[in-house]
C-alpha positions in Angstrom: 0.0 -0.2 0.4 1.2 3.0 -0.6 0.3 6.7 0.8 0.0 9.7 -0.9 0.2 13.3 0.7 -2.4 16.4 0.2 -1.0 19.1 1.4 -4.3 20.4 3.5 -3.7 24.3 2.5 -6.0 26.0 -0.3 -7.2 29.4 -0.4 -10.1 30.7 0.6 -10.9 30.6 -3.1 -10.1 27.4 -3.9 -11.7 25.7 -1.2 -15.5 27.6 -2.8 -14.6 25.8 -6.2 -14.0 23.0 -4.7 -17.5 23.0 -2.4 -18.9 23.8 -5.8 -17.6 20.9 -7.7 -20.1 19.1 -5.2 -17.8 16.2 -5.5 -17.3 14.1 -2.2 -13.5 13.9 -2.2 -13.4 17.5 -3.1 -15.7 18.9 -0.3 -13.6 16.7 1.9 -10.4 18.2 1.1 -12.0 21.8 1.3 -13.7 21.4 4.6 -10.1 20.0 5.8 -8.7 23.1 4.4 -10.9 25.3 5.8 -10.6 23.8 9.2 -6.8 24.2 9.1 -6.5 27.6 7.4 -9.6 29.5 6.8 -9.3 33.1 8.8 -12.9 34.1 8.1 -13.7 32.5 11.5 -17.3 32.9 10.9 -17.7 31.7 7.3 -15.8 29.0 8.2 -18.4 27.9 10.7 -21.4 28.3 8.3 -20.3 25.9 5.5 -19.3 23.4 8.1 -22.7 23.7 9.6 -24.3 23.8 6.3 -22.1 20.2 5.2 -23.3 18.7 8.9 -26.1 17.7 6.4 -24.9 16.2 3.8 -26.0 12.7 2.9 -22.6 11.7 2.6 -21.3 10.4 6.2 -17.2 11.0 4.6 -18.3 14.5 4.5 -20.3 14.8 7.9 -16.9 13.6 9.9 -14.6 16.5 7.9 -17.4 18.9 9.1 -17.6 17.7 12.3 -13.7 17.4 12.8 -13.3 21.1 10.7 -15.4 22.8 13.6 -13.1 21.1 16.3 -10.1 23.3 14.4 -11.9 26.6 14.1 -12.3 26.3 17.5 -9.1 25.3 18.5 -7.1 27.9 16.0 -9.5 30.7 16.4 -10.7 30.1 20.1 -14.4 31.2 19.6 -16.8 29.3 17.8 -20.8 29.9 18.2 -21.9 27.4 20.7 -24.9 27.9 20.8 -25.9 26.7 17.1 -22.3 24.2 16.8 -23.0 22.4 20.0 -26.9 21.4 19.6 -26.1 21.2 15.4 -23.6 17.9 16.6 -25.5 16.7 19.3 -28.4 16.5 16.9 -26.0 14.3 14.5 -25.6 11.5 17.2 -27.9 8.8 15.8 -27.6 9.8 12.6 -24.4 8.3 11.8 -23.3 6.1 14.6 -19.7 5.7 13.4 -18.9 9.9 13.7 -20.4 9.4 17.2 -17.0 9.8 18.5 -15.9 12.1 16.0 -18.6 14.5 17.8 -17.5 13.9 21.2 -13.7 15.2 20.2 -15.1 17.5 18.4 -17.7 18.8 21.4 -14.1 18.6 24.1 -12.2 20.8 21.6 -14.8 23.2 21.5 -15.4 23.0 25.1 -11.4 23.4 25.6 -10.8 26.3 23.4 -13.0 28.2 23.8 
């Protein structure tokens, strides 16, 4: 098995372009970059919240993780919107419940 390294750093415009493609792999790459690099916290948070409603579990997991990164990097998040949205996901995709808990922990620690 060979691993391929992908740089998660995308410009804001490149992230928008990948999101607009609608391709799961591109959306996931954009969400990872947004969580790790985006400077506009409000926009990043809104994008992640939007993708919590994806029908693709991997996209949802990426959006959840990105919210934790945003909390860690910016030291703030709209917890009145984000925490209920995360808790509402529990049970919808049982395999992401651990990711939800980790993200809630990050939010509590860093915000």
